[in-house]
Each structure stands twice: as structure tokens, then as C-alpha cells.
C-alpha positions as CSV (number, residue, x, y, z in Angstrom):
1,M,3.4,10.7,6.3
2,V,1.2,7.8,5.2
3,Y,-2.2,8.5,3.7
4,Y,-4.8,5.8,3.0
5,E,-7.5,6.1,0.3
6,G,-11.0,6.4,1.7
7,S,-12.0,3.0,0.4
8,I,-9.3,1.3,2.6
9,N,-10.6,3.1,5.7
10,K,-14.2,2.1,4.9
11,A,-13.1,-1.6,4.4
12,V,-11.4,-1.6,7.8
13,K,-14.5,-0.1,9.5
14,K,-16.9,-2.6,7.8
15,G,-14.6,-5.5,8.5
16,A,-13.8,-6.4,4.9
17,L,-10.2,-5.7,5.6
18,P,-9.3,-7.2,9.1
19,K,-7.7,-4.8,11.5
20,D,-4.7,-7.0,12.2
21,I,-3.8,-7.0,8.5
22,F,-4.3,-3.3,8.3
23,K,-2.0,-2.8,11.3
24,R,0.6,-5.1,9.7
25,F,0.7,-3.0,6.6
26,N,0.5,0.3,8.6
27,N,3.6,-0.7,10.5
28,V,5.5,-1.4,7.3
29,F,4.5,2.0,5.9
30,I,5.5,3.7,9.1
31,S,8.9,2.0,8.8
32,L,9.2,3.1,5.2
33,D,8.3,6.6,6.1
34,T,10.9,6.7,8.8
35,T,13.8,5.1,6.8
36,H,12.8,5.9,3.1
37,D,14.5,2.6,2.2
38,L,12.3,0.5,-0.1
39,G,14.8,-2.3,0.0
40,L,13.8,-3.3,3.6
41,F,10.6,-5.0,2.4
42,D,9.3,-6.8,-0.7
43,V,8.6,-3.6,-2.8
44,K,8.5,-3.6,-6.6
45,R,8.0,-0.7,-9.0
46,L,5.0,-1.4,-11.1
47,K,4.2,1.3,-13.5
48,T,5.7,4.7,-14.2
49,S,3.8,7.5,-15.9
50,D,4.8,11.1,-16.4
51,E,3.1,12.0,-13.2
52,R,4.2,9.3,-10.7
53,S,5.6,5.9,-10.2
54,Y,3.4,3.1,-8.6
55,Y,4.7,0.4,-6.3
56,R,3.4,-2.8,-4.8
57,L,4.2,-4.1,-1.3
58,R,3.9,-7.8,-0.8
59,K,3.1,-9.4,2.6
60,G,2.2,-13.0,2.1
61,K,-0.8,-13.3,-0.2
62,L,-1.8,-9.7,0.2
63,R,-0.6,-6.7,-1.8
64,A,-0.7,-2.9,-1.2
65,I,-0.5,-0.6,-4.2
66,F,1.0,2.9,-3.4
67,Y,2.9,5.8,-4.8
68,I,5.3,8.3,-3.3
69,E,4.9,12.0,-3.6
70,N,7.0,14.6,-1.7
71,D,8.3,11.9,0.7
72,D,4.7,11.0,1.6
73,Y,3.2,7.5,0.9
74,Y,-0.3,7.3,-0.6
75,V,-1.8,3.8,-0.3
76,I,-4.4,3.2,-3.0
77,S,-5.4,-0.4,-2.3
78,I,-4.8,-3.4,0.0
79,A,-6.2,-6.7,-1.1
80,K,-5.4,-10.3,-2.0
81,R,-3.2,-10.8,-5.0
82,E,-6.0,-12.0,-7.2
83,E,-8.1,-8.9,-6.5
84,V,-5.7,-6.0,-6.0
85,Y,-4.6,-5.6,-9.6
86,Q,-8.2,-5.7,-10.9
87,K,-9.2,-3.0,-8.4
88,W,-6.2,-0.8,-9.3
89,E,-6.5,-0.8,-13.1
């Protein structure tokens, strides 16, 4: 299952994150949820803490930050490269 943080849903509703870009990322996360193979896309492990490991998914100039818990994907942020890491930290 794929879960999106409330701020992502609000950004799509307000138009700050275009729907076509959201759909593109959503399709990727559905594929990841189905196959559980991070090697299919440009995914890189970012940071690991005792609690969880964070990953980034790259699609062009955009990035999605997410983590995996109990085979579920939790997407924290989707934004341009310059912005996504500042929002996430």
C-alpha cells in the first residue's frame, strides 16, 4: 500500500503539485508496491536511523522522499531537487 503525507495531498488539491506529476510518481509507487524491487527505478538510500531507512526516488528534476515500513510505502515529500531536501530536513 502507498500512503502520502497530508501536505502532498493538499499540494495536489491547491495545484502546487501538478496532477500529472503526482500521477507519474503514483504509478511508480504502485509498481514498487507490486514488485518490491527498488532496482526498477532510480531509487537511492539516503539516511538510516534506528527506526527506519529513508529513500529518494528521482524522476527528472523531481524527487520523492519515502520510507518503507511493513511492506508499505510512506511518501513524505515530492518536490524539485532544490526544494525537497530542505523540506525534508
